[in-house]
PyMOL commands that place a pseudoatom at each C-alpha (Angstrom):
pseudoatom trace, name=CA, resn=MET, resi=1, chain=A, elem=C, hetatm=0, pos=[-18.441, -12.671, 21.389]
pseudoatom trace, name=CA, resn=ARG, resi=2, chain=A, elem=C, hetatm=0, pos=[-15.738, -11.793, 23.886]
pseudoatom trace, name=CA, resn=GLU, resi=3, chain=A, elem=C, hetatm=0, pos=[-16.868, -8.842, 26.109]
pseudoatom trace, name=CA, resn=ASP, resi=4, chain=A, elem=C, hetatm=0, pos=[-13.099, -7.896, 27.239]
pseudoatom trace, name=CA, resn=LEU, resi=5, chain=A, elem=C, hetatm=0, pos=[-12.168, -6.829, 23.728]
pseudoatom trace, name=CA, resn=GLU, resi=6, chain=A, elem=C, hetatm=0, pos=[-13.002, -3.278, 22.977]
pseudoatom trace, name=CA, resn=HIS, resi=7, chain=A, elem=C, hetatm=0, pos=[-14.235, -2.638, 19.478]
pseudoatom trace, name=CA, resn=ASN, resi=8, chain=A, elem=C, hetatm=0, pos=[-13.928, 0.936, 18.288]
pseudoatom trace, name=CA, resn=PHE, resi=9, chain=A, elem=C, hetatm=0, pos=[-14.290, 0.447, 14.587]
pseudoatom trace, name=CA, resn=ASP, resi=10, chain=A, elem=C, hetatm=0, pos=[-14.234, 3.629, 12.739]
pseudoatom trace, name=CA, resn=LEU, resi=11, chain=A, elem=C, hetatm=0, pos=[-15.187, 3.289, 8.982]
pseudoatom trace, name=CA, resn=ALA, resi=12, chain=A, elem=C, hetatm=0, pos=[-13.637, 6.518, 7.810]
pseudoatom trace, name=CA, resn=GLU, resi=13, chain=A, elem=C, hetatm=0, pos=[-10.184, 5.603, 9.424]
pseudoatom trace, name=CA, resn=PHE, resi=14, chain=A, elem=C, hetatm=0, pos=[-10.419, 2.144, 7.830]
pseudoatom trace, name=CA, resn=ASN, resi=15, chain=A, elem=C, hetatm=0, pos=[-11.040, 3.376, 4.475]
pseudoatom trace, name=CA, resn=ASN, resi=16, chain=A, elem=C, hetatm=0, pos=[-8.238, 5.829, 4.826]
pseudoatom trace, name=CA, resn=SER, resi=17, chain=A, elem=C, hetatm=0, pos=[-5.779, 3.173, 5.768]
pseudoatom trace, name=CA, resn=CYS, resi=18, chain=A, elem=C, hetatm=0, pos=[-6.833, 1.198, 2.818]
pseudoatom trace, name=CA, resn=ARG, resi=19, chain=A, elem=C, hetatm=0, pos=[-6.318, 4.149, 0.571]
pseudoatom trace, name=CA, resn=VAL, resi=20, chain=A, elem=C, hetatm=0, pos=[-2.738, 4.473, 1.998]
pseudoatom trace, name=CA, resn=MET, resi=21, chain=A, elem=C, hetatm=0, pos=[-2.179, 0.767, 1.694]
pseudoatom trace, name=CA, resn=LYS, resi=22, chain=A, elem=C, hetatm=0, pos=[-3.290, 0.839, -2.173]
pseudoatom trace, name=CA, resn=CYS, resi=23, chain=A, elem=C, hetatm=0, pos=[-0.662, 3.400, -2.770]
pseudoatom trace, name=CA, resn=ALA, resi=24, chain=A, elem=C, hetatm=0, pos=[2.054, 1.567, -0.768]
pseudoatom trace, name=CA, resn=ARG, resi=25, chain=A, elem=C, hetatm=0, pos=[1.516, -1.518, -2.829]
pseudoatom trace, name=CA, resn=GLN, resi=26, chain=A, elem=C, hetatm=0, pos=[1.664, 0.470, -5.994]
pseudoatom trace, name=CA, resn=LEU, resi=27, chain=A, elem=C, hetatm=0, pos=[5.231, 1.810, -4.827]
pseudoatom trace, name=CA, resn=PHE, resi=28, chain=A, elem=C, hetatm=0, pos=[6.396, -1.418, -3.515]
pseudoatom trace, name=CA, resn=PRO, resi=29, chain=A, elem=C, hetatm=0, pos=[4.814, -4.413, -5.069]
pseudoatom trace, name=CA, resn=HIS, resi=30, chain=A, elem=C, hetatm=0, pos=[7.763, -6.690, -4.552]
pseudoatom trace, name=CA, resn=SER, resi=31, chain=A, elem=C, hetatm=0, pos=[7.841, -6.169, -0.672]
pseudoatom trace, name=CA, resn=GLU, resi=32, chain=A, elem=C, hetatm=0, pos=[4.915, -6.118, 1.612]
pseudoatom trace, name=CA, resn=LYS, resi=33, chain=A, elem=C, hetatm=0, pos=[7.104, -5.231, 4.522]
pseudoatom trace, name=CA, resn=GLN, resi=34, chain=A, elem=C, hetatm=0, pos=[8.548, -2.006, 2.655]
pseudoatom trace, name=CA, resn=ALA, resi=35, chain=A, elem=C, hetatm=0, pos=[4.857, -1.107, 1.554]
pseudoatom trace, name=CA, resn=GLU, resi=36, chain=A, elem=C, hetatm=0, pos=[3.658, -1.459, 5.207]
pseudoatom trace, name=CA, resn=THR, resi=37, chain=A, elem=C, hetatm=0, pos=[6.575, 0.641, 6.608]
pseudoatom trace, name=CA, resn=TRP, resi=38, chain=A, elem=C, hetatm=0, pos=[5.854, 3.365, 4.029]
pseudoatom trace, name=CA, resn=ALA, resi=39, chain=A, elem=C, hetatm=0, pos=[2.125, 3.258, 4.628]
pseudoatom trace, name=CA, resn=VAL, resi=40, chain=A, elem=C, hetatm=0, pos=[2.602, 3.821, 8.265]
pseudoatom trace, name=CA, resn=PHE, resi=41, chain=A, elem=C, hetatm=0, pos=[4.883, 6.644, 7.728]
pseudoatom trace, name=CA, resn=CYS, resi=42, chain=A, elem=C, hetatm=0, pos=[2.492, 8.109, 4.915]
pseudoatom trace, name=CA, resn=TYR, resi=43, chain=A, elem=C, hetatm=0, pos=[-0.760, 7.831, 7.019]
pseudoatom trace, name=CA, resn=GLU, resi=44, chain=A, elem=C, hetatm=0, pos=[0.697, 9.538, 9.893]
pseudoatom trace, name=CA, resn=ARG, resi=45, chain=A, elem=C, hetatm=0, pos=[2.093, 12.438, 7.902]
pseudoatom trace, name=CA, resn=TRP, resi=46, chain=A, elem=C, hetatm=0, pos=[-1.417, 12.684, 6.142]
pseudoatom trace, name=CA, resn=THR, resi=47, chain=A, elem=C, hetatm=0, pos=[-3.319, 12.617, 9.267]
pseudoatom trace, name=CA, resn=ARG, resi=48, chain=A, elem=C, hetatm=0, pos=[-0.998, 15.453, 10.844]
pseudoatom trace, name=CA, resn=GLY, resi=49, chain=A, elem=C, hetatm=0, pos=[-1.447, 17.460, 7.746]
pseudoatom trace, name=CA, resn=GLU, resi=50, chain=A, elem=C, hetatm=0, pos=[2.154, 17.552, 6.722]
pseudoatom trace, name=CA, resn=GLY, resi=51, chain=A, elem=C, hetatm=0, pos=[2.663, 15.371, 3.543]
pseudoatom trace, name=CA, resn=GLY, resi=52, chain=A, elem=C, hetatm=0, pos=[-0.517, 15.872, 1.542]
pseudoatom trace, name=CA, resn=THR, resi=53, chain=A, elem=C, hetatm=0, pos=[-2.575, 13.018, 0.357]
pseudoatom trace, name=CA, resn=PRO, resi=54, chain=A, elem=C, hetatm=0, pos=[-1.326, 9.398, -0.138]
pseudoatom trace, name=CA, resn=GLU, resi=55, chain=A, elem=C, hetatm=0, pos=[-1.406, 9.764, -3.798]
pseudoatom trace, name=CA, resn=GLN, resi=56, chain=A, elem=C, hetatm=0, pos=[0.665, 13.066, -3.754]
pseudoatom trace, name=CA, resn=GLN, resi=57, chain=A, elem=C, hetatm=0, pos=[3.105, 11.308, -1.434]
pseudoatom trace, name=CA, resn=ARG, resi=58, chain=A, elem=C, hetatm=0, pos=[3.420, 8.461, -3.769]
pseudoatom trace, name=CA, resn=ASP, resi=59, chain=A, elem=C, hetatm=0, pos=[3.868, 10.526, -6.753]
pseudoatom trace, name=CA, resn=ARG, resi=60, chain=A, elem=C, hetatm=0, pos=[6.605, 12.585, -4.809]
pseudoatom trace, name=CA, resn=ARG, resi=61, chain=A, elem=C, hetatm=0, pos=[8.347, 9.327, -3.838]
pseudoatom trace, name=CA, resn=ASN, resi=62, chain=A, elem=C, hetatm=0, pos=[8.340, 7.876, -7.409]
pseudoatom trace, name=CA, resn=PRO, resi=63, chain=A, elem=C, hetatm=0, pos=[6.902, 10.095, -10.227]
pseudoatom trace, name=CA, resn=THR, resi=64, chain=A, elem=C, hetatm=0, pos=[7.243, 6.956, -12.501]
pseudoatom trace, name=CA, resn=TRP, resi=65, chain=A, elem=C, hetatm=0, pos=[5.471, 4.695, -10.252]
pseudoatom trace, name=CA, resn=LYS, resi=66, chain=A, elem=C, hetatm=0, pos=[2.860, 3.545, -12.705]
pseudoatom trace, name=CA, resn=LYS, resi=67, chain=A, elem=C, hetatm=0, pos=[5.447, 2.583, -15.320]
pseudoatom trace, name=CA, resn=SER, resi=68, chain=A, elem=C, hetatm=0, pos=[7.458, 0.685, -12.547]
pseudoatom trace, name=CA, resn=LEU, resi=69, chain=A, elem=C, hetatm=0, pos=[4.176, -1.262, -11.563]
pseudoatom trace, name=CA, resn=GLU, resi=70, chain=A, elem=C, hetatm=0, pos=[3.383, -2.114, -15.236]
pseudoatom trace, name=CA, resn=LEU, resi=71, chain=A, elem=C, hetatm=0, pos=[7.115, -3.589, -15.611]
pseudoatom trace, name=CA, resn=PHE, resi=72, chain=A, elem=C, hetatm=0, pos=[6.829, -5.523, -12.531]
pseudoatom trace, name=CA, resn=GLU, resi=73, chain=A, elem=C, hetatm=0, pos=[3.523, -7.144, -13.464]
pseudoatom trace, name=CA, resn=LYS, resi=74, chain=A, elem=C, hetatm=0, pos=[5.001, -7.734, -16.961]
pseudoatom trace, name=CA, resn=ARG, resi=75, chain=A, elem=C, hetatm=0, pos=[7.778, -9.771, -15.545]
pseudoatom trace, name=CA, resn=ARG, resi=76, chain=A, elem=C, hetatm=0, pos=[5.556, -11.427, -12.856]
pseudoatom trace, name=CA, resn=GLN, resi=77, chain=A, elem=C, hetatm=0, pos=[3.411, -12.683, -15.855]
pseudoatom trace, name=CA, resn=LYS, resi=78, chain=A, elem=C, hetatm=0, pos=[6.295, -14.409, -17.632]
pseudoatom trace, name=CA, resn=THR, resi=79, chain=A, elem=C, hetatm=0, pos=[6.947, -16.667, -14.783]
pseudoatom trace, name=CA, resn=LYS, resi=80, chain=A, elem=C, hetatm=0, pos=[5.078, -20.083, -15.597]
pseudoatom trace, name=CA, resn=LEU, resi=81, chain=A, elem=C, hetatm=0, pos=[4.859, -23.104, -13.481]
pseudoatom trace, name=CA, resn=ILE, resi=82, chain=A, elem=C, hetatm=0, pos=[5.293, -26.405, -15.150]
pseudoatom trace, name=CA, resn=TYR, resi=83, chain=A, elem=C, hetatm=0, pos=[4.189, -29.273, -13.249]
pseudoatom trace, name=CA, resn=TYR, resi=84, chain=A, elem=C, hetatm=0, pos=[5.320, -32.792, -14.001]
pseudoatom trace, name=CA, resn=ASN, resi=85, chain=A, elem=C, hetatm=0, pos=[3.290, -36.105, -13.379]
for i in range(1, 85): cmd.bond("trace and resi %d" % i, "trace and resi %d" % (i + 1))
show_as sticks, trace
zoom trace
């Protein structure tokens, strides 16, 4: 293990970032970049106490996120790959 790297791992902070990314992927299933950008913005607002929980921010951003996600997943399932020999 390298000693020059500082490892300050905080499990609570990691769990919070996972929670934010889960909400971000639900909002932006089509774009990892947009999800990451929104997650950083959401996390900063959440930790400052300005925007509410990630789930509240997600619901404010898109009240019909669940329906949109289901539609995205349904479209994604229709794509079938056909391999020819």
